[in-house]
Wavefront OBJ file of the C-alpha trace (Angstrom):
o trace
v 12.679 114.654 -17.936
v 11.605 112.949 -14.687
v 12.599 109.326 -14.192
v 10.081 106.492 -14.196
v 10.688 106.190 -10.443
v 9.519 109.791 -9.871
v 6.409 109.144 -11.973
v 5.636 105.960 -10.013
v 6.160 107.816 -6.742
v 3.718 110.521 -7.860
v 1.048 107.821 -8.283
v 1.741 106.538 -4.751
v 1.492 110.067 -3.302
v -1.786 110.596 -5.178
v -3.187 107.357 -3.728
v -2.158 108.110 -0.133
v -2.949 111.860 -0.336
v 0.047 112.345 1.927
v 3.763 112.660 1.191
v 4.677 111.186 4.597
v 2.421 108.127 4.161
v 3.636 107.578 0.594
v 7.276 107.910 1.670
v 6.912 104.884 3.954
v 5.684 102.728 1.068
v 8.402 103.834 -1.368
v 11.204 103.677 1.233
v 12.149 107.361 1.083
v 12.193 110.101 3.663
v 9.248 112.468 3.526
v 11.657 115.252 2.513
v 13.019 113.223 -0.417
v 9.533 112.225 -1.599
v 8.378 115.849 -1.359
v 11.429 117.009 -3.326
v 10.659 114.510 -6.097
v 7.117 115.832 -6.308
v 8.420 119.398 -6.573
v 10.776 118.330 -9.395
v 7.887 116.785 -11.305
v 5.672 119.857 -10.842
v 8.520 122.159 -11.931
v 9.116 120.126 -15.091
v 5.415 119.982 -15.990
v 4.967 123.639 -15.094
v 1.852 123.330 -12.885
v 1.027 122.310 -9.329
v -0.664 118.910 -9.177
v -2.093 119.061 -5.642
v -4.032 121.448 -3.453
v -2.006 121.511 -0.264
v -3.026 121.878 3.385
v -0.910 121.348 6.479
v -2.207 117.798 6.901
v -2.963 116.447 3.437
v -2.710 116.743 -0.315
v -5.665 116.635 -2.684
v -5.304 116.176 -6.418
v -6.402 119.318 -8.256
v -7.763 119.260 -11.815
v -4.201 119.323 -13.236
v -3.236 116.352 -11.061
v -6.342 114.367 -11.951
v -5.650 114.981 -15.645
v -2.092 113.653 -15.223
v -3.013 110.354 -13.549
v -3.998 108.406 -16.658
v -1.118 109.507 -18.947
v 1.436 108.851 -16.187
v -0.090 105.429 -15.536
v 0.189 104.747 -19.282
v 3.870 105.769 -19.333
v 4.652 103.569 -16.314
v 2.713 100.636 -17.771
v 4.526 100.924 -21.113
v 7.868 101.020 -19.321
v 7.014 97.997 -17.192
v 5.844 96.078 -20.264
v 9.187 96.482 -22.097
v 10.293 93.021 -23.114
v 6.916 91.533 -22.238
v 6.700 90.045 -25.752
v 9.629 87.844 -24.787
v 8.107 86.760 -21.477
v 5.436 84.164 -20.848
v 4.023 85.740 -17.692
v 2.595 89.006 -16.417
v 4.904 91.568 -14.854
v 4.591 95.061 -13.449
v 2.506 96.568 -10.653
v -1.248 96.410 -10.097
v -2.798 98.619 -7.412
v -5.868 96.689 -6.294
v -8.495 97.601 -3.725
v -10.222 94.766 -1.880
v -12.887 94.421 0.779
v -11.337 92.893 3.898
v -14.137 90.316 3.916
v -13.097 89.137 0.415
v -9.535 88.642 1.652
v -10.970 86.337 4.322
v -12.902 84.458 1.670
v -12.537 83.716 -2.016
v -10.064 86.382 -3.060
v -7.370 85.316 -0.616
v -6.891 81.909 -2.247
v -7.105 83.349 -5.769
v -4.513 85.998 -4.890
v -2.163 83.275 -3.667
v -2.662 81.420 -6.951
v -1.891 84.580 -8.952
v 1.333 85.203 -7.023
v 2.514 81.631 -7.585
v 1.665 81.695 -11.276
v 3.105 85.174 -11.947
v 6.052 85.846 -9.607
v 7.019 88.998 -11.556
v 3.617 90.574 -10.989
v 3.518 92.917 -7.986
v 0.073 93.468 -6.462
v -0.313 96.369 -4.044
v -3.428 95.638 -1.980
v -5.487 98.441 -0.459
v -8.165 97.359 2.043
v -11.327 99.430 2.353
v -15.011 99.809 1.505
v -16.683 99.486 -1.895
v -18.005 103.048 -2.093
v -14.562 104.501 -1.249
v -12.932 102.396 -3.957
v -15.265 103.822 -6.595
v -14.022 107.346 -5.848
v -10.393 106.180 -6.059
v -11.018 104.451 -9.389
v -12.586 107.598 -10.815
v -9.554 109.579 -9.606
v -7.250 106.976 -11.175
v -5.366 106.165 -7.964
v -6.540 102.521 -8.117
v -6.282 100.190 -11.108
v -9.199 97.988 -10.001
v -11.049 96.781 -6.906
v -12.793 93.645 -5.657
v -16.140 94.980 -4.428
v -19.804 94.268 -3.849
v -22.165 95.156 -6.703
v -23.152 98.797 -6.412
v -26.794 99.545 -5.502
v -26.434 102.707 -7.604
v -25.866 103.311 -11.320
v -22.142 103.417 -12.080
v -20.482 106.214 -14.092
v -20.242 105.428 -17.815
v -16.453 105.029 -17.722
v -16.614 102.409 -14.935
v -17.511 98.732 -15.359
v -18.162 95.910 -12.900
v -17.765 92.191 -13.679
v -19.424 89.633 -11.407
v -17.008 86.997 -10.073
v -19.034 85.033 -7.489
v -21.994 85.323 -5.126
v -22.521 84.820 -1.387
v -25.948 84.292 0.236
v -26.911 86.536 3.135
v -27.272 84.352 6.244
v -28.220 84.564 9.894
v -25.335 84.027 12.353
v -25.588 83.650 16.128
v -23.556 82.173 19.008
v -23.386 78.383 19.081
v -25.507 77.429 22.084
v -24.515 73.747 21.793
v -27.902 72.952 20.404
v -28.786 71.625 16.965
v -32.080 73.525 16.991
v -32.145 76.272 14.367
v -33.021 79.672 15.784
v -35.137 82.363 14.134
v -34.455 86.124 14.220
v -37.599 86.589 16.323
v -36.358 84.103 18.933
v -32.887 85.627 18.955
v -34.229 89.180 19.277
v -35.654 88.317 22.699
v -32.250 87.152 23.946
v -29.503 88.977 22.059
v -28.903 92.406 20.486
v -28.690 92.704 16.704
v -25.310 93.792 15.299
v -25.793 95.522 11.944
v -23.309 96.040 9.139
v -23.048 99.794 8.442
v -26.185 100.745 6.536
v -24.556 103.375 4.304
v -22.238 100.811 2.687
v -23.082 98.656 -0.326
v -23.216 95.512 1.838
v -25.331 97.450 4.346
v -27.939 97.946 1.624
v -28.102 94.162 1.210
v -28.690 93.718 4.944
v -31.593 96.185 4.698
v -32.927 94.342 1.661
v -32.703 91.017 3.520
v -34.537 92.381 6.563
v -37.319 93.880 4.421
v -37.775 90.872 2.124
v -38.001 88.527 5.134
v -40.290 90.974 7.019
v -38.053 90.896 10.089
v -38.543 93.133 13.104
v -35.068 93.941 14.372
v -34.028 95.868 17.460
v -30.520 97.143 16.755
v -27.788 97.632 19.325
v -24.665 98.546 17.360
v -23.461 99.204 13.816
v -20.045 98.229 12.413
v -18.409 98.431 8.980
v -16.406 95.213 9.365
v -17.823 91.748 8.657
v -14.898 90.102 10.446
v -15.451 92.241 13.575
v -19.145 91.325 13.567
v -18.286 87.628 13.292
v -15.934 87.888 16.260
v -18.487 89.728 18.419
v -21.079 87.047 17.622
v -18.544 84.335 18.477
v -18.111 85.962 21.882
v -21.865 85.882 22.469
v -22.473 89.642 22.193
v -25.268 89.434 19.627
v -26.510 88.019 16.333
v -26.299 89.378 12.816
v -27.083 89.037 9.114
v -23.967 88.925 6.932
v -22.777 87.391 3.633
v -21.714 83.743 3.881
v -18.105 84.392 2.914
v -16.825 82.013 0.247
v -13.986 79.592 1.119
v -14.592 79.896 4.880
v -15.052 76.602 6.740
v -18.162 77.735 8.600
v -19.062 74.167 9.589
v -15.795 73.873 11.548
v -16.420 76.976 13.687
v -17.651 75.639 17.017
v -18.476 79.101 18.376
v -20.824 80.076 15.549
v -24.165 78.819 14.353
v -25.369 79.808 10.899
v -28.760 79.472 9.300
v -30.414 80.458 6.004
v -33.361 82.799 6.386
v -36.812 81.297 5.906
v -37.938 83.813 3.284
v -36.314 85.067 0.103
v -32.544 84.557 -0.064
v -30.630 87.720 -0.959
v -27.160 87.268 -2.447
v -24.157 89.531 -2.201
v -22.555 89.683 -5.636
v -18.796 90.252 -5.562
v -16.955 91.415 -8.654
v -14.131 93.405 -10.201
v -14.641 97.162 -10.535
v -12.418 98.960 -13.055
v -12.355 101.723 -15.631
v -13.545 100.623 -19.075
v -10.147 101.533 -20.504
v -6.969 101.406 -18.463
v -3.356 100.322 -18.777
v -3.606 97.225 -16.560
v -6.374 95.376 -18.385
v -4.153 92.385 -19.209
v -3.731 91.896 -15.439
v -7.394 92.365 -14.526
v -8.429 89.993 -17.320
v -6.272 87.295 -15.743
v -7.777 87.897 -12.300
v -11.268 87.532 -13.767
v -10.269 84.342 -15.591
v -8.893 82.738 -12.423
v -12.047 83.585 -10.475
v -14.251 82.118 -13.182
v -12.153 78.946 -13.256
v -12.552 78.602 -9.498
v -16.284 79.372 -9.213
v -17.715 78.790 -12.671
v -15.380 76.592 -14.733
v -17.990 76.020 -17.486
v -18.169 79.769 -18.187
v -14.385 80.062 -18.131
v -14.019 77.171 -20.600
v -16.639 78.699 -22.901
v -14.803 82.036 -22.921
v -11.511 80.294 -23.761
v -13.051 78.430 -26.714
v -14.519 81.666 -28.068
v -11.185 83.471 -28.217
l 1 2 3 4 5 6 7 8 9 10 11 12 13 14 15 16 17 18 19 20 21 22 23 24 25 26 27 28 29 30 31 32 33 34 35 36 37 38 39 40 41 42 43 44 45 46 47 48 49 50 51 52 53 54 55 56 57 58 59 60 61 62 63 64 65 66 67 68 69 70 71 72 73 74 75 76 77 78 79 80 81 82 83 84 85 86 87 88 89 90 91 92 93 94 95 96 97 98 99 100 101 102 103 104 105 106 107 108 109 110 111 112 113 114 115 116 117 118 119 120 121 122 123 124 125 126 127 128 129 130 131 132 133 134 135 136 137 138 139 140 141 142 143 144 145 146 147 148 149 150 151 152 153 154 155 156 157 158 159 160 161 162 163 164 165 166 167 168 169 170 171 172 173 174 175 176 177 178 179 180 181 182 183 184 185 186 187 188 189 190 191 192 193 194 195 196 197 198 199 200 201 202 203 204 205 206 207 208 209 210 211 212 213 214 215 216 217 218 219 220 221 222 223 224 225 226 227 228 229 230 231 232 233 234 235 236 237 238 239 240 241 242 243 244 245 246 247 248 249 250 251 252 253 254 255 256 257 258 259 260 261 262 263 264 265 266 267 268 269 270 271 272 273 274 275 276 277 278 279 280 281 282 283 284 285 286 287 288 289 290 291 292 293 294 295 296 297 298 299 300 301 302 303
């Protein structure tokens, strides 16, 4: 029977959808990683991927194998866990880049210090892409914005913290607050990509504040938008990222909008049942302790 290493490598190949890309992560040659995959398929008796010259896509056999293989790997990694006081094993976690700049970065550092035997593989990306990967089983969980759409029944989302949507513009060395109407006459508007979950919040903010915006460019990166605004190339509406010292940024001016404040809710997206729930429960607990200690204390007393 295949070794645990071959099973773990299959999960990496499934996540990357490429033997060559996976081989770099698992420190094998592409030929060796491909040979391991062939061994696994031969032992199971079915092909697990639809193959093209450039990529691999999990077929229905492969998708059906993800969860049981994850369970086998998790059980192996948990051997002896009853004798340990900390978490151990591997968690494959998706995260918005903007959360790494904000609240999640500090919480991740706390997790690594508290649980040195826990390996977290971070995958940066967009919320809507992470949902597909969770459904496929190639991610254990993801830190994402709340979905504007109804989630599948086997997927759950737990709110961790919120960020208000704010107006940002170049610091013109003036303490006078600017309005979107005033800025529109001087600078182009830089929009977060409208087809993303955060992009929906930007649209909601514009509509609820009855703003008339003339757009110039559209990006799917909050950090890139912030940098362009710093350089004086435009203004924007973005989430006020948690744990960022906005008041110390001399190149940026920020302002709440005069109308209704829309909040971006950030939370943990995961399958309702999966083999890494002890790890995701700890991530949720640490977030609640950081942002809502009263709720965290209440949950502890109810256990």
